[in-house]
N, CA, C and O of each residue as an XYZ file, in Angstrom:
544
protein
N      -4.895      3.891      8.354
C      -4.237      2.968      7.471
C      -4.281      1.569      8.066
O      -4.241      1.390      9.283
N      -4.364      0.576      7.175
C      -4.208     -0.825      7.534
C      -3.684     -1.533      6.298
O      -3.337     -0.877      5.315
N      -3.620     -2.829      6.325
C      -2.965     -3.553      5.237
C      -3.806     -3.550      3.958
O      -3.351     -3.048      2.931
N      -5.009     -4.095      4.000
C      -5.802     -4.277      2.785
C      -6.626     -3.047      2.401
O      -7.151     -2.978      1.289
N      -6.741     -2.087      3.300
C      -7.577     -0.918      3.043
C      -8.960     -1.360      2.576
O      -9.516     -0.820      1.620
N      -9.498     -2.351      3.273
C     -10.792     -2.901      2.877
C     -11.835     -2.858      3.987
O     -13.033     -2.857      3.705
N     -11.402     -2.822      5.240
C     -12.348     -2.890      6.353
C     -12.102     -1.777      7.366
O     -12.782     -0.751      7.334
N     -11.129     -1.971      8.272
C     -10.910     -0.994      9.357
C     -10.633      0.408      8.841
O     -11.260      1.368      9.289
N      -9.708      0.534      7.912
C      -9.354      1.883      7.433
C     -10.489      2.499      6.622
O     -10.645      3.720      6.611
N     -11.276      1.677      5.949
C     -12.438      2.207      5.234
C     -13.500      2.683      6.237
O     -14.121      3.729      6.050
N     -13.693      1.900      7.295
C     -14.619      2.332      8.351
C     -14.144      3.650      8.948
O     -14.941      4.563      9.165
N     -12.842      3.746      9.213
C     -12.290      4.970      9.800
C     -12.452      6.158      8.856
O     -12.805      7.253      9.293
N     -12.197      5.948      7.565
C     -12.348      7.039      6.606
C     -13.793      7.536      6.579
O     -14.038      8.741      6.626
N     -14.740      6.615      6.505
C     -16.148      7.006      6.455
C     -16.616      7.702      7.717
O     -17.267      8.745      7.648
N     -16.289      7.134      8.874
C     -16.698      7.739     10.145
C     -16.049      9.109     10.306
O     -16.712     10.058     10.725
N     -14.758      9.228      9.978
C     -14.061     10.510     10.113
C     -14.674     11.568      9.189
O     -14.819     12.726      9.580
N     -15.026     11.178      7.990
C     -15.641     12.146      7.064
C     -16.995     12.613      7.590
O     -17.364     13.774      7.418
N     -17.732     11.709      8.229
C     -19.004     12.121      8.844
C     -18.761     13.071     10.015
O     -19.453     14.081     10.150
N     -17.779     12.748     10.862
C     -17.504     13.564     12.049
C     -16.920     14.933     11.706
O     -17.343     15.952     12.252
N     -15.949     14.945     10.798
C     -15.190     16.168     10.534
C     -15.683     16.949      9.321
O     -15.367     18.130      9.176
N     -16.443     16.310      8.462
C     -16.955     16.989      7.275
C     -15.832     17.519      6.398
O     -14.782     16.891      6.267
N     -16.062     18.672      5.806
C     -15.092     19.274      4.883
C     -13.967     20.012      5.600
O     -13.052     20.516      4.950
N     -14.020     20.083      6.928
C     -12.993     20.826      7.673
C     -11.635     20.133      7.664
O     -10.605     20.767      7.890
N     -11.639     18.821      7.401
C     -10.412     18.027      7.451
C     -10.368     17.144      6.203
O     -11.379     16.552      5.825
N      -9.202     17.055      5.564
C      -9.044     16.150      4.432
C      -8.630     14.784      4.969
O      -7.653     14.664      5.708
N      -9.381     13.766      4.591
C      -9.184     12.424      5.127
C      -9.044     11.448      3.972
O      -9.794     11.498      2.998
N      -8.065     10.558      4.101
C      -7.863      9.533      3.089
C      -7.294      8.298      3.766
O      -6.359      8.394      4.561
N      -7.854      7.147      3.453
C      -7.322      5.891      3.976
C      -6.466      5.238      2.905
O      -6.570      5.560      1.721
N      -5.620      4.315      3.342
C      -4.765      3.587      2.405
C      -4.253      2.319      3.070
O      -4.395      2.130      4.278
N      -3.653      1.454      2.257
C      -3.091      0.216      2.772
C      -1.835     -0.187      2.022
O      -1.544      0.335      0.945
N      -1.099     -1.116      2.601
C       0.134     -1.583      1.958
C      -0.162     -2.603      0.861
O       0.605     -2.729     -0.093
N      -1.264     -3.327      0.994
C      -1.684     -4.293     -0.028
C      -3.195     -4.134     -0.236
O      -3.977     -4.970      0.215
N      -3.601     -3.058     -0.922
C      -5.030     -2.787     -1.057
C      -5.778     -3.903     -1.787
O      -5.272     -4.509     -2.732
N      -6.974     -4.146     -1.323
C      -7.849     -5.156     -1.906
C      -9.111     -4.442     -2.421
O      -9.015     -3.429     -3.115
N     -10.255     -4.960     -2.088
C     -11.540     -4.331     -2.419
C     -12.214     -3.916     -1.116
O     -11.993     -4.537     -0.077
N     -13.029     -2.878     -1.168
C     -13.793     -2.476      0.013
C     -14.704     -3.638      0.397
O     -15.472     -4.143     -0.422
N     -14.604     -4.047      1.650
C     -15.414     -5.155      2.141
C     -16.884     -4.734      2.170
O     -17.202     -3.671      2.703
N     -17.790     -5.549      1.607
C     -19.208     -5.185      1.584
C     -19.804     -4.962      2.980
O     -20.703     -4.137      3.142
N     -19.313     -5.689      3.983
C     -19.812     -5.477      5.342
C     -19.395     -4.098      5.857
O     -20.156     -3.457      6.583
N     -18.198     -3.633      5.491
C     -17.757     -2.288      5.876
C     -18.650     -1.248      5.205
O     -19.080     -0.288      5.843
N     -18.922     -1.441      3.931
C     -19.796     -0.509      3.208
C     -21.182     -0.465      3.848
O     -21.754      0.612      4.016
N     -21.721     -1.629      4.203
C     -23.043     -1.680      4.842
C     -23.030     -0.999      6.208
O     -23.962     -0.272      6.552
N     -21.973     -1.234      6.986
C     -21.882     -0.627      8.321
C     -21.842      0.887      8.216
O     -22.403      1.579      9.065
N     -21.197      1.405      7.204
C     -21.149      2.866      7.013
C     -22.488      3.403      6.515
O     -22.922      4.474      6.940
N     -23.137      2.675      5.628
C     -24.468      3.115      5.154
C     -25.448      3.207      6.321
O     -26.303      4.093      6.349
N     -25.324      2.290      7.285
C     -26.223      2.296      8.443
C     -26.148      3.602      9.231
O     -27.122      3.989      9.877
N     -25.005      4.284      9.185
C     -24.879      5.542      9.941
C     -24.940      6.765      9.021
O     -24.585      7.873      9.423
N     -25.394      6.548      7.781
C     -25.648      7.669      6.888
C     -24.502      8.094      5.995
O     -24.533      9.195      5.445
N     -23.478      7.244      5.831
C     -22.358      7.596      4.961
C     -22.542      6.939      3.605
O     -22.870      5.756      3.520
N     -22.330      7.711      2.544
C     -22.428      7.194      1.179
C     -21.164      6.407      0.856
O     -20.164      6.980      0.423
N     -21.208      5.118      1.063
C     -20.025      4.277      0.897
C     -19.652      4.068     -0.569
O     -18.605      3.489     -0.859
N     -20.484      4.527     -1.491
C     -20.159      4.359     -2.910
C     -18.940      5.194     -3.308
O     -18.364      4.982     -4.375
N     -18.548      6.136     -2.459
C     -17.392      6.981     -2.749
C     -16.078      6.334     -2.316
O     -15.006      6.846     -2.638
N     -16.144      5.228     -1.598
C     -14.940      4.585     -1.078
C     -14.312      3.642     -2.097
O     -15.007      3.000     -2.884
N     -12.994      3.575     -2.067
C     -12.257      2.602     -2.874
C     -10.934      2.339     -2.171
O     -10.427      3.189     -1.440
N     -10.380      1.151     -2.401
C      -9.116      0.795     -1.761
C      -7.959      1.490     -2.473
O      -7.896      1.534     -3.702
N      -7.040      2.035     -1.662
C      -5.904      2.796     -2.183
C      -4.617      2.261     -1.572
O      -4.596      1.817     -0.424
N      -3.548      2.310     -2.350
C      -2.231      1.928     -1.858
C      -1.562      3.140     -1.222
O      -1.725      4.264     -1.697
N      -0.816      2.913     -0.156
C      -0.078      3.993      0.496
C       0.797      4.722     -0.521
O       0.873      5.950     -0.517
N       1.451      3.964     -1.383
C       2.357      4.572     -2.362
C       1.637      5.379     -3.435
O       2.267      6.140     -4.169
N       0.319      5.216     -3.531
C      -0.447      5.967     -4.527
C      -1.039      7.260     -3.978
O      -1.651      8.028     -4.720
N      -0.858      7.504     -2.679
C      -1.373      8.755     -2.115
C      -0.640      9.928     -2.757
O       0.573      9.861     -2.957
N      -1.359     11.001     -3.082
C      -0.690     12.161     -3.683
C       0.415     12.700     -2.775
O       0.230     12.821     -1.564
N       1.556     13.019     -3.368
C       2.718     13.510     -2.613
C       2.339     14.735     -1.788
O       2.735     14.846     -0.628
N       1.582     15.649     -2.372
C       1.201     16.862     -1.640
C       0.311     16.540     -0.444
O       0.360     17.238      0.568
N      -0.497     15.494     -0.551
C      -1.325     15.066      0.570
C      -0.430     14.529      1.690
O      -0.587     14.921      2.846
N       0.500     13.641      1.358
C       1.400     13.045      2.351
C       2.241     14.126      3.019
O       2.433     14.096      4.234
N       2.739     15.071      2.246
C       3.575     16.138      2.805
C       2.797     17.071      3.733
O       3.388     17.739      4.581
N       1.483     17.116      3.573
C       0.681     18.030      4.397
C      -0.037     17.323      5.552
O      -0.849     17.941      6.241
N       0.251     16.046      5.767
C      -0.430     15.299      6.829
C      -0.186     15.921      8.202
O       0.926     16.331      8.532
N      -1.250     15.979      8.983
C      -1.138     16.407     10.375
C      -1.045     15.207     11.312
O      -0.404     15.290     12.359
N      -1.678     14.091     10.944
C      -1.672     12.864     11.743
C      -1.749     11.662     10.814
O      -2.310     11.738      9.721
N      -1.175     10.552     11.266
C      -1.323      9.256     10.609
C      -1.836      8.301     11.673
O      -1.220      8.140     12.727
N      -2.970      7.667     11.389
C      -3.548      6.707     12.329
C      -3.506      5.330     11.679
O      -4.033      5.131     10.584
N      -2.870      4.377     12.371
C      -2.830      2.998     11.893
C      -3.738      2.138     12.767
O      -3.903      2.395     13.960
N      -4.321      1.116     12.152
C      -5.336      0.310     12.827
C      -5.005     -1.178     12.879
O      -5.846     -1.974     13.294
N      -3.820     -1.565     12.475
C      -3.441     -2.979     12.405
C      -3.298     -3.575     13.809
O      -2.868     -2.901     14.745
N      -3.662     -4.829     13.928
C      -3.509     -5.520     15.208
C      -2.675     -6.777     15.037
O      -1.675     -6.958     15.730
N      -3.077     -7.644     14.122
C      -2.408     -8.926     13.983
C      -1.458     -8.988     12.797
O      -0.955    -10.062     12.469
N      -1.205     -7.855     12.148
C      -0.297     -7.801     11.015
C       0.579     -6.554     11.104
O       0.366     -5.705     11.970
N       1.549     -6.444     10.226
C       2.447     -5.292     10.227
C       1.774     -4.142      9.478
O       1.357     -4.294      8.329
N       1.676     -3.020     10.129
C       1.003     -1.857      9.536
C       1.838     -1.248      8.422
O       3.067     -1.312      8.447
N       1.163     -0.660      7.450
C       1.888      0.062      6.416
C       2.580      1.287      6.997
O       2.203      1.789      8.056
N       3.590      1.754      6.291
C       4.344      2.926      6.718
C       4.184      3.999      5.656
O       4.292      3.728      4.460
N       3.929      5.209      6.102
C       3.908      6.346      5.191
C       5.026      7.281      5.636
O       5.161      7.592      6.819
N       5.817      7.720      4.675
C       6.937      8.601      4.996
C       6.414     10.012      5.201
O       6.194     10.763      4.251
N       6.225     10.343      6.453
C       5.668     11.634      6.834
C       6.223     11.996      8.208
O       6.506     11.125      9.030
N       6.369     13.277      8.436
C       6.786     13.751      9.757
C       5.612     13.900     10.709
O       5.792     14.277     11.867
N       4.417     13.610     10.230
C       3.211     13.749     11.050
C       3.266     12.780     12.227
O       3.816     11.685     12.108
N       2.696     13.183     13.370
C       2.620     12.262     14.509
C       1.853     10.995     14.120
O       0.841     11.055     13.422
N       2.354      9.855     14.586
C       1.717      8.567     14.307
C       0.920      8.136     15.534
O       1.403      8.195     16.665
N      -0.295      7.709     15.286
C      -1.178      7.200     16.335
C      -1.521      5.764     15.947
O      -1.881      5.494     14.802
N      -1.408      4.845     16.905
C      -1.693      3.446     16.596
C      -2.858      2.959     17.449
O      -2.795      2.974     18.679
N      -3.915      2.529     16.781
C      -5.072      1.936     17.433
C      -5.166      0.488     16.953
O      -5.781      0.235     15.918
N      -4.582     -0.459     17.665
C      -4.601     -1.850     17.201
C      -5.990     -2.472     17.360
O      -6.403     -2.820     18.466
N      -6.691     -2.605     16.260
C      -8.026     -3.196     16.269
C      -8.019     -4.473     15.434
O      -7.496     -4.477     14.320
N      -8.588     -5.550     15.953
C      -8.659     -6.787     15.171
C      -9.418     -6.548     13.861
O     -10.367     -5.766     13.816
N      -8.995     -7.219     12.823
C      -9.634     -7.072     11.519
C     -10.994     -7.761     11.541
O     -11.055     -8.980     11.697
N     -12.084     -7.013     11.389
C     -13.406     -7.641     11.403
C     -13.614     -8.589     10.222
O     -14.478     -9.464     10.273
N     -12.835     -8.420      9.169
C     -12.960     -9.302      8.006
C     -12.498    -10.718      8.321
O     -12.789    -11.646      7.566
N     -11.784    -10.893      9.420
C     -11.330    -12.231      9.806
C     -12.390    -13.015     10.573
O     -12.192    -14.192     10.871
N     -13.495    -12.383     10.889
C     -14.572    -13.029     11.653
C     -15.265    -14.057     10.776
O     -15.648    -13.764      9.644
N     -15.421    -15.251     11.301
C     -16.137    -16.304     10.591
C     -17.477    -16.499     11.285
O     -17.550    -16.554     12.513
N     -18.520    -16.602     10.500
C     -19.845    -16.800     11.059
C     -20.896    -16.441     10.042
O     -20.603    -16.233      8.864
N     -22.120    -16.372     10.510
C     -23.219    -16.009      9.626
C     -23.058    -14.561      9.179
O     -22.255    -13.815      9.741
N     -23.818    -14.173      8.175
C     -23.773    -12.786      7.720
C     -24.097    -11.829      8.864
O     -23.468    -10.779      8.991
N     -25.064    -12.183      9.688
C     -25.441    -11.305     10.802
C     -24.317    -11.213     11.834
O     -24.052    -10.132     12.359
N     -23.658    -12.328     12.128
C     -22.526    -12.303     13.057
C     -21.388    -11.452     12.501
O     -20.772    -10.678     13.234
N     -21.110    -11.593     11.219
C     -20.068    -10.789     10.598
C     -20.446     -9.308     10.610
O     -19.615     -8.447     10.899
N     -21.699     -9.024     10.295
C     -22.157     -7.638     10.289
C     -22.031     -7.032     11.689
O     -21.632     -5.876     11.831
N     -22.366     -7.797     12.705
C     -22.236     -7.306     14.085
C     -20.786     -7.000     14.437
O     -20.507     -6.040     15.155
N     -19.859     -7.818     13.934
C     -18.434     -7.560     14.171
C     -18.026     -6.245     13.512
O     -17.288     -5.462     14.110
N     -18.487     -5.992     12.309
C     -18.179     -4.735     11.627
C     -18.806     -3.546     12.356
O     -18.193     -2.484     12.458
N     -20.019     -3.726     12.858
C     -20.660     -2.643     13.633
C     -19.848     -2.324     14.889
O     -19.642     -1.159     15.227
N     -19.395     -3.365     15.569
C     -18.597     -3.173     16.784
C     -17.310     -2.415     16.456
O     -16.930     -1.493     17.178
N     -16.647     -2.800     15.381
C     -15.414     -2.122     14.976
C     -15.709     -0.680     14.578
O     -14.983      0.232     14.972
N     -16.762     -0.471     13.807
C     -17.165      0.889     13.412
C     -17.412      1.750     14.637
O     -16.937      2.883     14.710
N     -18.148      1.223     15.591
C     -18.500      1.993     16.780
C     -17.266      2.302     17.634
O     -17.181      3.374     18.232
N     -16.315      1.370     17.693
C     -15.082      1.613     18.444
C     -14.239      2.688     17.750
O     -13.667      3.555     18.411
N     -14.167      2.630     16.444
C     -13.453      3.668     15.694
C     -14.122      5.018     15.906
O     -13.445      6.027     16.102
N     -15.439      5.039     15.868
C     -16.165      6.291     16.087
C     -15.890      6.845     17.483
O     -15.686      8.048     17.644
N     -15.884      5.979     18.487
C     -15.606      6.411     19.850
C     -14.201      7.018     19.938
O     -14.013      8.084     20.523
N     -13.232      6.338     19.358
C     -11.849      6.831     19.407
C     -11.701      8.140     18.632
O     -10.979      9.037     19.068
N     -12.366      8.254     17.508
C     -12.287      9.495     16.730
C     -12.948     10.661     17.469
O     -12.489     11.798     17.363
N     -14.006     10.391     18.206
C     -14.633     11.453     18.988
C     -13.703     11.954     20.092
O     -13.632     13.157     20.345
N     -12.994     11.038     20.746
C     -12.003     11.425     21.757
C     -10.880     12.207     21.075
O     -10.465     13.256     21.568
N     -10.393     11.703     19.955
C      -9.347     12.380     19.192
C      -9.793     13.789     18.804
O      -9.016     14.740     18.892
N     -11.029     13.915     18.382
C     -11.572     15.221     17.994
C     -11.546     16.194     19.169
O     -11.167     17.354     19.005
N     -11.943     15.738     20.338
C     -11.956     16.605     21.522
C     -10.555     16.964     21.976
O     -10.303     18.106     22.360
N      -9.634     16.001     21.936
C      -8.296     16.211     22.507
C      -7.301     16.807     21.517
O      -6.512     17.673     21.895
N      -7.316     16.372     20.271
C      -6.309     16.807     19.310
C      -6.788     17.886     18.354
O      -5.988     18.665     17.835
N      -8.091     17.930     18.125
C      -8.640     18.888     17.172
C      -9.745     19.714     17.821
O     -10.875     19.717     17.333
N      -9.441     20.411     18.909
C     -10.495     21.107     19.656
C     -11.298     22.104     18.815
O     -12.473     22.333     19.100
N     -10.694     22.695     17.793
C     -11.416     23.627     16.945
C     -12.405     22.955     16.008
O     -13.215     23.627     15.370
N     -12.341     21.617     15.923
C     -13.234     20.860     15.032
C     -14.329     20.133     15.775
O     -15.011     19.291     15.191
N     -14.516     20.433     17.046
C     -15.538     19.726     17.837
C     -16.922     20.159     17.449
O     -17.903     19.670     18.010
């Protein structure tokens, strides 16, 4: 989760779906959803994820049964206040700067999104080994 559900949380949703496949239900959301950032969509396509399935979602619009069945909530906000989901699931916070705030050429912006994607992937791989050993 993050605020706009446009960059970091979309990257996390795509990378997690690639890593975990159908074994885990994954959904991203934000407190003030916007549109999926095109650089996030491109960064996910580069690693083989069909980003056409992504869309920005509000935390309050998540299905109640999904929220009630959460095993973990991961927030990615760094410079803003993260959204809150009312769940008893353990909360994990990975404060990552929003790549959408990067100013520069398209290539510089794309590189920032790649760096964020790769960091999320690294953290999810560690999470997979440590928290979800049966899903490795």
